[in-house]
N, C-alpha and C positions, 0 to 999 in steps of 0.2 A: 447622532443627528448633526452635530456641529461639523463633523468630517464630511458628511454628505452635502451640506450647504456650501462648504468651501469648494468641494468638487464641482458643484453646479455653477457657482460664480466663476470659477476658473474656466470651465467649459464655455460658459456664456461669453465671457470676456474674449476668449480666444476666437470664438466664432464671430463676434462683433468686429474684432480687429481684422480678421480675414475679409469680411464683407467690406469694411471700411477701406482696406488696402486695395481690393479689386475696384471699388468705386473711385478711389483716388487715382488709380492707374488709368482708368477710362477717362476721367476728367483731364488728366495730364495729356493723354494722347489727343483728346479733342482740342485742348488748348494749343498744342503745337501745330495742329492742322489749320488754325485760324490765321488770317492775315494780321500784320502788325497792329493796325488800328483797332481790329476786333479784340486782339489780345489785351490791349490797354483797357478797353471797356470792360472786358471780363475780369481783369484784376481789380478795377475800381468797384465792380459789383460785389466781388468777394470781400473787399475791405469794408464796404458799407453794410453788408449783411452777414458778416462772420459770426457775430454774437448770436444772431438768430439761428444760424446753421448749427452752432455748437449746442445751443439749447435743444434744438430738435433732435440732434444726435443723442444727447443725454436722456431726453424724454423717451426716445425709441428704445434705448437700452433698458431703462427702468420698466417700460411697458412689456418688453420681451421677458424680463425677469419675472414680473408679476404673472404673466400668462403661462410661462413654461415651468416655473418652480414646482407647482403641484404635480404636473405630469412627470417631471424628472424625478422628484423625490418619491412620489408614489410608485413609480416603476422600480426605483432602487429598493424601497421598503418591501414591495411584493417579491422581488428577487431574493432579498435577504431572508424574508419569512419562509420562502420556498426552501432555501438552504437549511434553515433550522429544522423544518419539518422533515426534510430528507435525512438529516443527522439523527433524528429520533428513530427513523426506520433503520438506519445503518447500525446504530450503537445500542439502542435500548429496547425498542418494540417493533420487531419485523412485521407485525400485523397492522401497524399504523399506516394510514394512507394519506397522501397529500391532498388538500382541498383544491378543487378546480375553480380558481378564481383569478382575476387580474386580466392583463392583456392576452390576446389570442396566443402569442408565441409562448408565454409563460404557462398558460393552460395546457398547451400542447406538450411543453416540457414536463409538466406535472403528470400528464397521462403516461408519458414514456417512463418516468421514474416509477410510477405506480406499477407499470407492467414489469419493469425490472425487479421491483420489490416482490411482486407475485412469484416471479421465477426464483428469486433468492430465497423466499420463504419456502417454496416447494423443495429446493435443494437442501435447505437446512433441516426440514422435516425428514427428508430421506436420510440425511447424515445422522440425525438423532435416532431414527429407527434402527439403523445399522449399529450405531454405538450401543443402543440398549440391548440389542441381540448379543453383541460381543461381550458385554459386561454382565450378562444375566448370571453366568456361573459365579462370577465374583460377588454379585449381589446375594446369591444364595449362601455363600460362605460367610459373607458379612452378616446376614440375618441369623445364621446359626451362632455366630460369635456374640451378637447382641442378646440373643435369647439365653445363652449361657450366662452372660454377665448379669442379665436381669434376674435370673433365678438364684444367684448367689445370696446366701444369708448375710454375707459381710458387705459393708460399705466399701466400694472401690472407687478411688480417685486417681487419675493419671494427671500429673502436673509437669509443667516445663521447669527449666532451671530457676526461673523467677518465682516459682510456687503458684503460678496461675493454672487453674483447673482447665484441662483440655478434654477430659472425659470423666463422667461419673455415672453411677447407676442409681436406681430409685432408692435403694437402701441408704446410700451415702446422703442423698437429699433429705431423707427422713431424719437422719442423725444430725445433719447440718442444714437446717431449713434455709439459711441464707446463702447456701452454695449456689454458684452459677458459673457458666463458662466464662473464663477469663478472670474470675474473681480470685484474689490471692488467698491462699490457705493461711498465710501469715497474718492476715486480717481476721480470720475466723477462728484460729487456734493460737494458743500461747506460742509466741515466736521462739522463746528459749527452749521449751520442751520439744517443739518440732525440730529445731536445729539439732538437739541431742539425739532424737530419733533418727535423723538422717545420718548422723555420725555412727550410729550403731544399728545398721539395717538388720531386720529380722527380730530384734529384741522388742518385747511389748513395753509400752509406756502408758501410764494412766494420766488422763488429762480431761478436766471439765466434764466428768461423767462419761468419758469414753475410754476405750482401750484402742491404741493405735500401734501399727507396725509399718515400717517403710521398706522399700526395696529399690535399689538404684536402677535407672534406665539410661540408655545412651543419651537421650536429650532431656532428661528430667528425673522424675522418681515416681514410684507407685506408693500410694497410701491405702492401707487397709484399716477399716474402722469396725469396732464391735461395740455392743452395749457396755456400759461402764460397770466396774466392780463397785460393790457397796462398801463404804468406809467401815473399817473395823474399830474396836475400842481404842481409846487413846493409849499410846505406848506400844501398841501391837505393830510389829514391823510388817507382817504380811497378813492381810485379812483374806478370808475365803472369798472367792469371787462367784457371785451369782450371775446367771445369764438367762435370758429369755429363750426358751426352746419350744417349738411346736410339739404337740403331744406325739405325733407320729415320728418325729425326729428323735425324741427321747426314747421311745419304745425301740426304735432301730438301734440306737446307741447302746442300750442295756442288753439287747439281744446279741449284738456283736461282741460285747464284753464277756457274756456268758459263753458264747461259742469259742472265744479265744482260750477260755480257761477249761471248758469241758471237752472240747474236741468235736462237738457236734452242734448243729444249729437248733435252737429252741423254736417251737411253733409260735408264730406271732399273729395276733389279730387286733386290729385297731378299729374302734367304733366311735364316731363323733370326731370333733376337732376342737382345738383350743391352744392357747399358749400359756405355759407356766414358767415360773422362775425358780431355778434350782442351782445348787452347787454341784457341778458335774463330777469333780474329782472326789468329793465326799461320798457320793453314791457309788462310784466305781470302787472305792476302797471297801465299802460295805458289801458289794457284790463278791469280793474276793472270799469273804467268809462263807457266803451262801454257796458259792461254787465248791468250796471245800466240803461242806456238809452234803451236797448232792453227790459228790464223787465218793465220799465215804459210804454213803447209803447205797451206792450202785445204781442210782437213778439213771435210766438210759433215754428218757424223753421228758422234756420240760415244756410247759406252755406259758406264754406271756400274753395277757390280754390287757389292752389299754382302752379305757372309756373316758369320754369327755362329755359331761352334761350337768346342768344345774349349777354351773359355776365351779365345778370340782372335777379334777382329773383323778382317775383311779387306775393303778397298775396292779394287776392280779397275777401272781406266779403260783404254779402248782405242777406236780406235787412237791411239797417241801417237807422233809422228814422232821426237822427240828427248827425252832425259831432262831434265826440269825440275829443275835442280840446287838451286834455292832451296827448292822444295817437298820434295825428298828430304832436305835438311839440316834443314828445319823438323820433319819427321816424326821424324827420328832424335833431334833435340833434345828432343822431347816424350816420348821413351822408346819410340817405336814403331820398326818395321822398314820400310824402303823398298827396293824392288827394281824394276829396269827391264830389260826384255829382250823381243825379238820384238814390239816395238810395244805392249807391255802394261805398264802401271804398277801395281804392287801396293803398297798401304799397309796395314800391319798394326798394331793396337793391342791391348793386353791388355784383356779384359772385366773389369769390376768384379765382386766376389763377389755371389752370389745375394741376400743381404739388401738390397742397394741396389735390386735389381729389385722386391722385394716392397714396398719403401718407396714406389716410384713408383706402385704400384697402390692406389688408395684402397680402404679396407676399409669405409667407411660414408659416407653423404652429408655435405655440409657442415652444420655446426651453426650455428644462429642463433637469436637472440631480439632483435628490434629494439626491445623495450621498454627494453633497456639503453642505447639511444642517448639516452633521456630521463632518464638517471640524474642524481640530484642529489647534491651533496657531503655530504648528511647522513650521520651515522654509521649503521652497520648497524642498531642497535636502534631508531632513530627513523624508519626507512623504513616505508612502508605494508607490511602483511603480504604483499600480492600482488606487491610489487616487490623484496622482500628475497631474498638468496641464502642457501640452507641446504645443509648437508651432513648427510644422514641416514646414520648408521653403526650397526654392530652388531659385537660381539665374540663369539667362541666361546673358552672358557677350559678349563683343566684342572680347575677347581673354582670354588667360590663365595667364596673368601677372597682379596680383592685384595692382601693383604699376603704371602700364601704361594703363591698359584697363579699360573699363567702364561697368556699369550695364545697361542691356537692358530690363530685365523683372524680376519681383519679385512676387512669388506666395507663399502662406502660408495657413495652415489649423491648427485649434486647436484640441487637443484631450485630453480627461480626462481618464487617465488610458488606458484601451483597447478600449475605445469608441471614434471613430472619429466623431467630432461634425460638424454640417452643418454651421460652421462659417469659412469663407474663406477670404483671401486677395489676390487680383490679380491686377497687374498694369504693363503696358508697360512704359518704360522710354526713353525719347529722350536723347541720349548720347551727342548730339551736335557735332558729328563727323561721318564720313562715317563708315558703318559696313563692315568689311572685308568679301569677298565672301566666304572664307573658313569657317568663323563662321556662316554665313547664311545657309550654306549647312548642318550644324549640327542641329541648332534650328529652322531654317525656318523664322527667323525674318529679315525683310529687312528695308532699309531706309524709304520706303514709309509707312510701317506699324507703325513706331514710330514717324513719322513727325507730329508735333502738340500735341503730348502727353506731360504730365508734365515732368519737369526735376527731377533729383534725389533729389534735394533740397526740392521738394514738396512731393515726394513719401516716402522718408526714414523716416521723422517724423511721417507720418501716420502709417507706418509699426511698428515703435518703440512703438507707443501707442497700436497698435493691440497686440503685443507680451508681453506687460508689465504684470507682475504677473505670468509668465509661464517660463518653461525651454525650451531653444532652442533645436531643433532636426533637424539633416540633415544627408545626405549621403555624405561622403567625405567632412564633414562640415568645415575642416580647410581652404579649398579653398574659400567657400562662406563667412565664417566669416572674412577672410582677407579683402575681398571687403567691407563688412559692417563696419568693424573697420576703414578702411581708409577713407571712405566717412563720417562715423559717427563722426570722430574726427573733420572734417571741420565744422560740424553743431552742435557740442557740445552734441552729442548723444553717450552714453557709451554702446557699444555692447561688454561688457566684458565677456559675457557668464554667467554661465557655459553652455557647449554645449555637448549634447549626439550625438554620431556619429554611425550610423548603419554600416558603413564600419569597424570601430574598433570592434563593437559588433559582427560582422560576424566572424572576426578573433578570438575573444574571445570564441565564441560558437562552431565554426566549424574548427578552426585551420588554417583558410585561409581567406584573404580578398576577398570579392565577390562583383561583380557589382550589381547595384540596380535591374536590370532586372533578373539576376540569382537568387537573393534573393526572388524576387516576384514569380518566378516559383517554388522555393522550398516551399514557404509558401502558394501557391495557391492564390496569389493576382493577379487580372486581370492587364495586362500591357496596360494601356490606357494613351493617352496624353503624350507619351514618348518624352523627350527633350522639353517639355513646362514646365515653372516654376511651375504652379499650378499642372499639371499632375504628375510631379516628387515629389512634396511635398506630394500629396495625397498617392502616392505609398510608400514613406518613412514612412508616418504615419501608413499605414496598415501593413507594414513589422515590424515596431517597436511594434505595438500592439500584433503581433503574437510572438515576441521575449520575451515578458514579462514573460510568463510561464516558458520558458527555463532559463531565468535569475534567476527567483525565485528558480528553482530547483537546482541551483548552490549556493544557499544561499545569493544571491544578492537581497535584499528586498527593498532597497531604491535607489533613483538616486545617492546619494553620494557614496554608495558602488559600483554601476555600473561604475561611473566615475573613481573611484580609480582602479578598475580592468581593465578598458579599457586603462588606461594610461600606463599599463605595457606591452601591446602587441607591436610587432615590428612596426606596421604601425603608432603608436602614435608618432613616432619620425619624421614623415613627416611634413615639414614646408613649408609655402608659404610666 
């Protein structure tokens, strides 16, 4: 605004000087045309009324400034606003249209820009359609790859040279619940053991209830995870390893082992389903004796039936000529029951509880972003905006005073550059106090909804781990961060920031602070789940993703530059 005022005063002074110069020239020409006695009278009149003429000139200048300033500055403001709206169309939201307001020529210009935007939008849609057609075959191959990865019984993680996860499948997430894209494996696993595993690719290592192996990749490494071996007695160098297997997988494994030893495939039938925990190698050693007995007796056809019901899995083999004592003892040693009679061998094991079954079923496809394989060791604030990791979050509280009120809900989502990731955090918090009715009318959270939910002492550490290794992002984040810092100090958690705030960025980009919903409309972001913690966090993430091209156009290429620029706007002085 100061620059516009100076431009106005400069233009006004220049115009005034031009008018005064022309008037002075006319007076001079008139003066020279007068006879000598009239010239003397003219000079005397100027001397006697010079002060009055100077006052009138100054008064006229001030009057013109007073009358013309609103028109001039309003015109400049309208033109500047038109430019900002056009930039939104160009860089963030092609569906946005310029408002038709202001002087006639600016309204006409806005109409022309909107017409060009329509044409640009149509061309972009056509280009997208052709691109989709060209990439359809690649997408099918990609879908097959993800389906294969999703079905693997092993946890699979692809990491860059810094150990940051660039891809993982649902099984890996089940084994490492805090795993997320961009999260360092060195923060989730023992650094020394992981380093040894990288030095010995292919060799298994036991770590924190897991078995892991690594394989080198050109831009990082592959990590394979399995369920952990159970610890053996003290002093024992190698304890037998138990693993969780689906009933159908165990039946297939035993049938394959018999086929390898007998030379023909046994008949297999599986009824029911379930997961059981066995020592695979012990069972295979016991099968060696069984195969020998079948071969000696000349048995030419064997059946294997597997049933899972009533919390127990039963494997039934027949015909069996003699009891295979080694296999019977091995099954009993593993906690199962073994019976032989009438040429039928029955092996029974307890099924694992249902949660293990749910864990084995992926809930969502593998997550990946291979840009993370190109990660550089630069600090978070110095990475390009499109490569940095962010955690957009929002709180719902009992009131507006961080010193006296409490957190009711916390929602968050991670994003990598302009891509919002399907990694979310959502929790209701029992504040241990009644929720004021006025607050419930805003966010809809009632005492009944939070009763029995975890306290903030349980929720906040989980959120702290979720956002580690990323930049915090919020709308009017000073408010939310004040709550986090107050509660975090009690728990020894340092929510020191830095924090990117879309409220400040709106003032930086558009000259005014805007509400989250208004920003969503401007950028074409759907307004869903308003005044819920996760809903607002998702909207904040989508809005920020669309702000990135506008920030880059202003020469703000890193989070550090964006922070420094946003600290200079007026709203940055707001304190809680």
